[in-house]
C-alpha positions as CSV (number, residue, x, y, z in Angstrom):
1,M,0.0,-0.4,-0.2
2,W,2.7,2.4,0.9
3,G,4.3,1.3,-2.6
4,F,1.3,2.9,-4.5
5,F,0.8,5.7,-2.6
6,P,2.5,7.8,-5.7
7,L,-0.8,6.9,-7.6
8,Y,-3.1,8.2,-5.0
9,W,-1.5,12.2,-4.6
10,P,-2.1,12.8,-8.3
11,L,-5.7,12.8,-8.0
12,L,-5.9,15.5,-5.3
13,E,-5.1,17.7,-7.8
14,P,-6.2,20.9,-7.8
15,S,-5.5,20.8,-4.2
16,T,-1.6,22.3,-3.2
17,P,0.5,19.8,-1.3
18,V,0.3,22.2,1.7
19,E,-3.9,21.5,1.7
20,I,-3.2,18.0,1.1
21,L,-1.0,17.6,3.7
22,A,-3.2,19.7,6.2
23,H,-6.3,17.5,5.3
24,R,-4.4,14.4,5.6
25,I,-3.4,15.3,9.2
26,V,-7.1,16.1,10.2
27,W,-8.9,13.5,8.6
28,S,-5.9,10.6,10.2
29,L,-6.4,12.2,13.5
30,L,-10.5,11.4,12.8
31,V,-9.5,7.7,11.5
32,I,-7.0,7.0,14.5
33,T,-9.2,8.0,17.0
34,V,-11.9,5.4,15.9
35,V,-9.4,3.0,15.9
36,V,-8.3,3.8,19.3
37,V,-12.2,3.8,20.1
38,A,-12.8,0.5,18.4
39,M,-9.9,-0.9,19.7
40,R,-10.3,-0.3,23.7
41,R,-6.7,1.8,23.3
42,T,-8.0,4.9,25.3
43,S,-6.3,3.6,28.4
44,R,-2.9,3.0,26.7
45,L,-3.4,6.5,25.1
46,R,-4.0,7.9,28.6
47,A,-0.9,6.0,30.3
48,T,0.7,7.6,27.0
49,L,0.1,10.8,27.6
50,A,1.0,10.3,31.2
51,V,4.5,10.4,30.9
52,R,5.7,13.9,30.2
53,R,9.0,12.6,28.1
54,T,6.9,10.8,26.0
55,R,4.7,13.7,25.4
56,R,7.9,15.9,24.2
57,L,9.5,12.9,22.1
58,L,6.0,12.6,20.6
59,V,5.8,16.2,19.9
60,L,9.0,16.1,18.0
61,A,7.7,13.0,16.1
62,A,5.0,14.9,15.0
63,A,7.5,17.4,13.5
64,L,9.3,15.3,12.0
65,I,6.6,13.0,10.2
66,T,4.7,16.3,9.2
67,I,7.9,17.3,7.3
68,N,8.1,13.8,5.8
69,W,4.8,13.7,4.3
70,G,5.0,17.1,3.3
71,T,8.0,16.4,1.2
72,Y,6.8,13.0,-0.3
73,I,3.8,14.8,-1.2
74,W,5.4,17.8,-2.9
75,G,7.8,15.7,-4.7
76,V,5.1,13.2,-6.1
77,N,3.1,16.0,-7.1
78,N,5.8,18.2,-9.1
79,G,7.7,14.5,-10.6
80,H,9.7,13.5,-8.6
81,V,8.6,9.9,-7.7
82,V,11.9,8.1,-8.5
83,E,13.9,10.5,-6.1
84,T,11.3,9.9,-3.5
85,S,11.8,6.4,-3.8
86,L,15.3,6.8,-3.6
87,G,14.4,8.6,0.0
88,Y,13.2,5.4,1.3
89,F,15.9,3.3,-0.3
90,I,18.9,5.1,1.7
91,N,16.4,5.2,4.4
92,P,17.5,2.2,6.4
93,L,21.3,3.4,5.8
94,V,20.5,6.3,7.6
95,S,18.8,4.8,10.6
96,V,22.4,2.9,10.7
97,G,24.3,5.6,11.2
98,L,21.8,7.5,13.4
99,G,22.3,4.2,15.7
100,V,25.9,4.7,15.7
101,L,26.0,8.5,16.5
102,V,23.3,8.1,19.1
103,F,23.6,5.0,20.5
104,G,27.4,4.7,20.2
105,E,26.8,1.0,18.2
106,R,29.8,-0.4,16.6
107,L,29.5,-1.5,12.6
108,R,31.4,-4.3,11.3
109,R,33.6,-3.7,8.0
110,I,30.8,-4.6,5.5
111,Q,28.6,-2.3,7.1
112,W,31.3,0.4,7.0
113,V,31.6,0.0,3.5
114,A,27.9,-0.4,2.8
115,I,27.9,3.5,4.3
116,G,30.6,4.6,2.4
117,L,29.1,3.6,-0.5
118,A,26.0,5.0,-0.1
119,G,27.5,8.4,0.4
120,L,29.8,8.2,-2.6
121,A,26.4,7.4,-4.2
122,V,24.6,10.5,-2.7
123,L,27.7,12.2,-4.4
124,V,27.0,10.6,-8.1
125,L,23.6,11.5,-8.3
126,T,24.2,15.1,-6.8
127,V,26.3,15.5,-9.9
128,D,23.4,13.9,-12.1
129,Y,21.1,15.8,-10.6
130,G,23.1,18.9,-10.9
131,R,22.0,19.7,-6.8
132,P,22.2,17.4,-3.9
133,P,19.0,14.9,-4.0
134,W,17.4,17.2,-1.3
135,I,14.1,15.2,-1.7
136,A,15.7,11.9,-1.3
137,L,18.1,13.2,1.5
138,I,14.9,15.2,3.5
139,L,13.0,11.7,3.1
140,G,15.6,10.1,4.5
141,F,16.8,11.4,7.5
142,S,13.4,12.6,8.2
143,F,12.2,9.7,8.5
144,G,15.3,8.0,10.3
145,C,15.0,10.5,12.7
146,Y,11.4,9.8,13.2
147,G,11.9,6.2,14.4
148,L,15.0,7.0,16.3
149,V,12.8,9.4,18.4
150,K,9.7,6.8,18.5
151,K,12.2,3.9,19.7
152,K,13.0,6.4,22.7
153,A,9.6,7.2,23.6
154,S,8.6,3.5,23.8
155,A,4.8,4.4,22.2
156,G,2.4,1.9,21.2
157,A,2.0,2.7,17.1
158,V,-1.8,3.6,17.2
159,E,-1.1,5.6,20.3
160,S,1.7,7.7,19.3
161,L,0.3,8.2,15.7
162,A,-3.0,9.6,17.8
163,V,-0.6,12.1,19.7
164,E,1.1,13.2,16.5
165,T,-2.0,14.0,14.7
166,A,-3.6,15.5,17.4
167,V,-0.6,17.9,18.1
168,M,-0.8,19.3,14.2
169,T,-4.0,19.4,13.7
170,P,-4.4,22.5,15.1
171,V,-2.0,24.0,12.9
172,A,-3.8,22.4,10.0
173,L,-7.0,23.1,11.1
174,T,-6.0,26.6,11.1
175,Y,-4.3,26.6,7.4
176,L,-7.5,24.8,6.0
177,T,-9.8,28.0,7.5
178,F,-7.3,30.4,6.1
179,L,-7.8,29.0,2.8
180,G,-12.1,29.1,3.1
181,V,-11.9,32.6,4.3
182,T,-9.5,33.7,1.1
183,G,-11.5,31.2,-1.2
184,A,-8.6,29.1,-2.2
185,A,-10.0,26.0,-0.4
186,T,-10.6,23.2,-3.2
187,F,-12.6,21.1,-0.5
188,G,-16.2,21.6,-1.2
189,T,-15.2,23.6,-4.3
190,S,-13.9,21.1,-6.9
191,G,-16.9,18.3,-7.1
192,A,-17.9,15.2,-4.5
193,L,-15.7,12.9,-5.8
194,H,-12.4,15.3,-5.0
195,A,-14.0,16.1,-1.5
196,V,-14.1,12.1,-0.8
197,L,-10.5,11.6,-2.1
198,L,-9.2,14.5,0.7
199,V,-11.4,12.5,3.3
200,G,-9.7,9.2,2.0
201,T,-6.2,10.6,2.8
202,G,-7.3,9.6,6.5
203,A,-7.8,5.9,6.0
204,I,-5.0,5.6,3.5
205,T,-2.1,6.9,6.2
206,V,-3.6,4.8,9.1
207,L,-4.7,1.5,7.6
208,P,-1.1,0.5,6.1
209,L,0.7,1.5,9.6
210,L,-2.1,-0.7,11.2
211,C,-1.1,-3.8,9.2
212,F,2.8,-2.9,9.6
213,G,2.2,-3.3,13.3
214,A,0.1,-6.5,13.2
215,A,2.8,-8.0,10.8
216,A,5.7,-6.9,13.1
217,T,4.2,-9.3,16.2
218,R,4.0,-12.0,13.7
219,I,6.9,-12.6,11.5
220,P,10.7,-12.9,12.0
221,L,12.4,-9.0,12.2
222,S,14.4,-10.0,9.3
223,S,11.5,-10.8,6.8
224,L,10.2,-7.6,8.0
225,G,13.3,-5.8,7.5
226,L,13.6,-7.2,3.7
227,M,10.0,-6.7,2.8
228,Q,10.0,-2.9,3.6
229,Y,12.3,-2.9,0.4
230,V,8.9,-4.1,-1.4
231,T,7.9,0.1,-1.0
232,P,10.6,1.9,-2.6
233,T,11.0,-0.5,-5.4
234,T,7.4,0.0,-5.8
235,Q,7.4,3.5,-6.4
236,F,10.8,3.4,-8.3
237,I,8.4,1.1,-11.3
238,L,5.9,3.7,-11.2
239,G,8.5,6.3,-11.4
240,L,9.7,5.1,-14.8
241,V,6.6,3.2,-16.2
242,V,3.4,5.1,-14.8
243,F,4.8,8.4,-14.8
244,G,7.6,8.7,-17.5
245,E,10.0,10.2,-15.7
246,P,13.6,9.8,-17.0
247,M,16.9,7.8,-16.1
248,P,20.1,9.1,-17.4
249,P,23.4,6.8,-17.1
250,T,24.3,8.5,-14.5
251,R,21.5,8.6,-12.5
252,W,21.2,4.7,-13.0
253,I,24.7,4.2,-11.4
254,G,23.8,6.2,-8.6
255,F,20.8,3.8,-7.7
256,V,22.8,1.0,-8.5
257,M,25.6,2.1,-5.7
258,I,22.5,2.1,-3.3
259,W,21.3,-1.0,-4.5
260,L,24.4,-2.3,-4.1
261,A,24.8,-0.5,-0.8
262,L,21.4,-2.1,0.8
263,A,22.6,-5.9,-0.6
264,L,25.8,-5.8,0.9
265,Y,24.4,-4.1,4.2
266,T,21.4,-6.7,4.5
267,G,23.3,-9.8,3.7
268,E,25.7,-8.8,5.8
269,A,23.2,-8.9,8.8
270,L,21.4,-11.7,8.3
271,K,24.5,-13.7,7.9
272,H,25.4,-12.1,11.6
273,R,22.2,-13.1,13.2
274,R,23.0,-16.7,11.8
275,T,26.1,-16.5,13.4
276,L,24.6,-15.5,16.1
277,R,21.9,-18.1,16.7
278,R,24.2,-20.7,15.9
279,S,26.6,-19.5,19.1
280,V,23.3,-19.2,21.6
281,Q,21.8,-22.5,20.7
282,P,24.6,-25.3,22.2
283,A,24.7,-22.7,25.0
284,A,20.8,-23.2,25.6
285,A,20.9,-26.7,25.3
């Protein structure tokens, strides 16, 4: 579902990316509120809000995910689907780098090679685009930092999204009110289907997250990590096949370098996990 997001946002034109973002926040809060009540998570939500440190971290998470959502919508609606896919390809490597900087995690040799190769790929893509791939970098780093903050907050996926959207909803409603007063709003003025699609941004935001949360408790973490590459791969294919975005040779080189870095990192991580498992089994026996 995340992979097919680029097909949805262009349907919301003539709404601007900021208006789409505001609607996404507001309707996501409505949907997640229904989910909280339906799943009887209100007590967990109150417990989450009761911790001051958690509240502060979720406010920061709200700012980061708003930047991520807004950048993604802008990128897709301005013909940069391939570059948005790059952001989610480099996101796992960004998370690795943040683990080193914040948690003092130590990388093994192949992991350092993967990080270095990814950095070189960004330089190659900078030459190709004639600028740093800002959209991809903002997406990768904002989502990587978002994951880091959420890890520190230790809040449930449903409860944290409820808090995050609640934090940003007053800002979103203020902007939508401004658009309505100035006559620039498209909601209610561009047809019933357009209004329904804007409301639908809440469902398409929450539903994949709920599926992800359910999957995380049912399948191995290694499988979950590999399956997350489905999202940027689908977006990349859509950018090429559906949206017809150009891929000059230099850009192909940059993307191949990113894919190689991911293959090196993922292969090494899986091998290391198998080695640890073998060493733990005799000890447990």
